[in-house]
Structure formats: C-alpha cells, structure tokens
N, C-alpha and C positions, 0 to 999 in steps of 0.2 A: 215194547212188548204189547201186543194187542190185548184188550180187555174183553172178557166174555160177560155179556149182559143178558140176564134172563128176562122173563115176562115182566112188563111194567104196565102201570096205568096212571096217567096224569089227568086229573080232573080239570085243573086250570093253572095257568101261570100268568101272573100279573106283573109285568115290568121286571122280570128276572131272567136269569140264564139257566137253562137246563143243559147239563153236559152228561153224556154217557161215554164211558171209555176214556181213552187217552186224549189229552189235550195239551198242546204245546203253548198256546197263547189264547187267552180269552179276554176280550176287551169290549164289553157292552157299551154302547154309546147312546146318549139321548140328549135332547135339548128342550128347554122350556123358556117361556117369556112371561114375566109378571109385570103388570101395570098397577102401580099403587101411588097414592097421593103423598104429599109431603108429610112425613112423620107417621105414615101408616104402618110401617114394618118395624117400629121400635119395640124392643122387648126388654124386660127387666123390671125391677121394683122402683117405684117413685119416679116415674118419667114425667117430666114437665116439658112439653113441646109447644112453643109459641110460633105458629106459622102464619097468622093473618089469613089472607085469602089464598086457598090452594086449589089448583085445577090440574087434572091429569088428562092428557090427550093421548088416547091409545091408538090414534090413526098412524098406520105404518105404510108409507107409500112404496117402499122397496120390497115389501112382502117377505123376502127371504133374509133372515138374519144369521142363523147358524145352521148351515146345511150339514146333515149327517151323511158323510161320504166315506169311502174307502173302508167299509166294514169287511174284515177278512175272517 
C-alpha cells in the first residue's frame, strides 16, 4: 500500500538512511580502514602491553580493499 508523505525538511544526514514511504529492503553499506600500531586499539582496565619496537606501515599498493558494490 503506498504511503502519503507530506511536506518535509531535512537539514542534514550524516552516514544514515532516510526512508519515506514503503520499503521492502534497506541495506546501507559502508567500509573503512584503520591503521594502528601494535597494542594501539586495546581497551579495558589495567592493560599491560609489552610490544618492544612497533611500526605500522599504512602503504597499500592494491588501493582497493573492500569495494562497495551492488547497492539496491
């Protein structure tokens, strides 16, 4: 059954989905990549991380890692 949508105003949408009316399937897709050194993303209380020398190389020769395709 079709939906009737009245006047609307959207000031901004940041990383979300805006849907008006009927929707059978909504599947927002996004990708991201994080480069962090050894022990950099540990969370919790009383963390003891012994890494010695750590080096992170963010160089990515293949450029594309997770392509977002087939958005319907």
